[in-house]
FITOR-782772 format. One record per residue (C-alpha): x, y, z. Coordinates in Angstrom, 1 decimal. Each point is the difference from the previous one (the first is absolute). Layout:
{node {X, Y, Z}}
...
# end
This chain:
{node {27.7, 18.5, 73.1}}
{node {3.6, 0.7, -0.9}}
{node {1.8, -3.2, -1.1}}
{node {3.7, -0.6, -0.4}}
{node {1.2, -3.3, -1.4}}
{node {3.7, -0.7, -0.3}}
{node {0.7, -3.6, -1.0}}
{node {3.5, -1.1, 0.9}}
{node {1.4, -3.4, -1.0}}
{node {0.2, -1.3, 3.5}}
{node {0.2, -3.7, -1.2}}
{node {3.7, 0.4, -0.8}}
{node {0.7, 1.3, 3.5}}
{node {-2.1, -2.5, 2.0}}
{node {2.2, -3.0, -1.2}}
{node {3.0, 1.5, 1.8}}
{node {-2.0, 0.7, 3.3}}
{node {-0.8, -2.7, 2.5}}
{node {-3.7, 1.0, 0.5}}
{node {-0.4, -2.0, 3.3}}
{node {3.1, 1.7, 1.5}}
{node {-1.2, 3.4, -1.3}}
{node {-3.3, -0.6, 1.7}}
{node {1.7, -1.0, 3.2}}
{node {2.1, 3.2, 0.1}}
{node {-3.1, 2.1, -0.7}}
{node {-1.8, -1.8, 2.8}}
{node {2.5, 1.6, 2.4}}
{node {-1.9, 3.3, -0.4}}
{node {-2.9, 0.2, 2.5}}
{node {-3.2, 1.2, -1.7}}
{node {-3.5, 0.6, 1.0}}
{node {-2.9, -2.1, -1.5}}
{node {-2.9, 1.4, -2.0}}
{node {-3.0, -1.5, -1.8}}
{node {-0.7, 1.8, -3.3}}
{node {-3.8, -0.2, -0.8}}
{node {-2.1, 1.0, -2.9}}
{node {-3.3, -1.0, -1.5}}
{node {-1.6, -0.3, -3.4}}
{node {-3.5, -1.3, -0.9}}
{node {-0.9, -0.6, 3.6}}
{node {3.0, -2.3, 0.6}}
{node {2.5, 1.2, 2.6}}
{node {3.6, -1.1, -0.4}}
{node {3.0, 0.3, 2.1}}
{node {3.7, -1.0, 0.2}}
{node {2.6, 0.1, 2.8}}
{node {2.9, 2.4, -0.9}}
{node {3.0, 1.0, 2.1}}
{node {1.6, 2.2, -2.7}}
{node {-1.8, 3.3, 0.9}}
{node {1.3, 3.5, 0.7}}
{node {-1.1, 3.6, 0.0}}
{node {1.4, 2.0, -2.9}}
{node {-1.2, 3.6, 0.4}}
{node {-1.9, 2.3, 2.3}}
{node {-1.0, 2.5, -2.6}}
{node {-1.7, -1.5, -1.9}}
{node {-0.7, -2.9, 2.4}}
{node {1.5, -3.0, -1.8}}
{node {0.8, -3.6, 1.1}}
{node {1.3, -3.0, -1.9}}
{node {0.0, -3.8, 0.2}}
{node {1.3, -2.7, -2.2}}
{node {-2.1, -2.9, -1.4}}
{node {0.8, -3.0, -2.2}}
{node {-1.1, 0.8, -3.5}}
{node {-2.0, -3.3, -0.1}}
{node {-1.8, 0.7, 3.2}}
{node {-3.8, -0.6, -0.1}}
{node {-0.5, 3.4, 1.8}}
{node {1.9, 2.1, -2.6}}
{node {-2.6, -0.2, -2.8}}
{node {-2.7, 1.2, 2.5}}
{node {2.2, 3.0, 1.1}}
{node {0.8, 0.8, -3.6}}
{node {-3.7, -0.1, -1.0}}
{node {-1.4, 2.0, 3.0}}
{node {3.1, 2.2, 0.4}}
{node {-0.5, -0.1, 3.8}}
{node {1.2, -2.0, 2.9}}
{node {0.5, 0.2, 3.8}}
{node {3.2, -0.7, 1.9}}
{node {-1.1, -1.7, 3.3}}
{node {2.9, 0.1, 2.6}}
{node {-0.2, -3.2, 2.1}}
{node {0.3, -0.1, 3.8}}
{node {2.2, -2.4, 2.0}}
{node {-2.9, -2.4, 0.7}}
{node {-1.0, -0.3, -3.7}}
{node {2.5, -2.7, -1.2}}
{node {-3.0, -2.2, -0.9}}
{node {-1.4, 2.8, -2.2}}
{node {3.5, 0.4, -1.6}}
{node {0.1, -3.8, -0.8}}
{node {-3.6, -0.1, -1.3}}
{node {0.7, 2.8, -2.6}}
{node {3.4, -1.5, -0.8}}
{node {-1.4, -3.2, -1.5}}
{node {-0.8, -0.4, -3.6}}
{node {-3.5, -1.2, 0.8}}
{node {-2.5, 2.8, 0.1}}
{node {-0.2, 1.3, 3.6}}
{node {-3.5, 0.1, 1.4}}
{node {-0.9, 3.5, 1.1}}
{node {-2.8, -1.5, 2.1}}
{node {2.6, -0.9, 2.6}}
{node {1.4, 3.5, 0.1}}
{node {-2.1, 3.0, 0.9}}
{node {0.2, 2.7, -2.5}}
{node {-1.9, 3.1, -1.3}}
{node {0.1, 1.9, -3.2}}
{node {1.9, 3.2, -0.4}}
{node {-0.7, 3.1, -2.1}}
{node {1.4, -1.7, -3.2}}
{node {-1.9, -3.2, 0.7}}
{node {2.9, -2.1, 1.1}}
{node {-0.1, -2.2, 3.1}}
{node {1.7, 1.3, 3.1}}
{node {0.8, -2.5, 2.7}}
{node {-1.7, 1.1, 3.3}}
{node {2.6, -1.5, 2.3}}
{node {3.1, 1.3, -1.8}}
{node {2.3, 2.4, 1.9}}
{node {-0.7, 2.5, -2.7}}
{node {-0.9, 0.4, -3.7}}
{node {0.9, 2.2, -2.9}}
{node {-2.6, 0.1, -2.8}}
{node {1.5, 0.9, -3.3}}
{node {-0.6, 0.6, -3.7}}
{node {2.5, -1.3, -2.5}}
{node {2.6, 2.7, -0.8}}
{node {2.8, -1.8, -1.9}}
{node {1.2, -3.5, -0.7}}
{node {3.7, -0.8, -0.7}}
{node {1.3, -3.3, -1.4}}
{node {2.3, -1.7, 2.6}}
{node {1.0, -3.3, -1.5}}
{node {-2.4, -2.7, 1.1}}
{node {-1.8, 2.5, 2.2}}
{node {-1.8, 3.3, -0.6}}
{node {0.7, 3.1, 2.1}}
{node {-3.4, 1.5, 0.6}}
{node {-0.2, 3.6, 1.2}}
{node {-3.3, 1.2, 1.5}}
{node {-1.3, 3.4, 0.9}}
{node {-1.5, -0.1, 3.4}}
{node {-3.6, 1.3, 0.1}}
{node {-1.0, -1.1, 3.5}}
{node {1.8, -1.5, 3.0}}
{node {-0.4, -0.9, 3.6}}
{node {1.5, -1.5, 3.1}}
{node {-2.3, -2.7, 1.5}}
{node {2.0, -1.5, 2.9}}
{node {2.8, 0.8, 2.4}}
{node {1.8, -3.4, -0.1}}
{node {3.4, -0.8, -1.4}}
{node {0.4, -1.0, -3.7}}
{node {0.4, -3.5, -1.5}}
{node {3.5, -0.3, -1.2}}
{node {1.8, -2.3, -2.4}}
{node {3.6, -1.2, 0.5}}
{node {1.8, -3.1, -1.5}}
{node {-3.2, -1.4, -1.3}}
{node {-1.8, 0.3, 3.4}}
{node {-1.7, 2.4, 2.3}}
{node {1.9, 1.9, 2.6}}
{node {-1.6, 1.8, 3.0}}
{node {1.3, 3.5, 0.6}}
{node {0.4, 1.1, 3.6}}
{node {-1.3, 3.6, 0.1}}
# end
């Protein structure tokens, strides 16, 4: 795994910025919703993430951002593998379940294990199974870049979207 760490003194800049207003402006950008999953020692973990994007086709790379104190990050760091599960428009409840700090119960969400041993949500629109490629410090978040080793589309529905702290249905 290729690691890059660049620690900037973000504390001196955050005092100038109204973080609530900043979050509000960022919330004007419509995003999709994913659940990042991994597993270590037989314990599956997952977290809702809307900061996801593709990076490269050759090699196939994707990225997401995760809070550096997330309970999921140490598992991904240890196993060096994860899945990006792209949620469908009817999966707001799944989104909320994985967004809580309490450990989500995989018993309420059907999943199977991929080639790297990470859980893949059966009812997601699609998935991208990845190995850890690079991690970049991003203030209070980590920018995690993964190399896609397997992927699939599982449904034909519309995506679950996030806008102004809520879900928005797209008319397709």
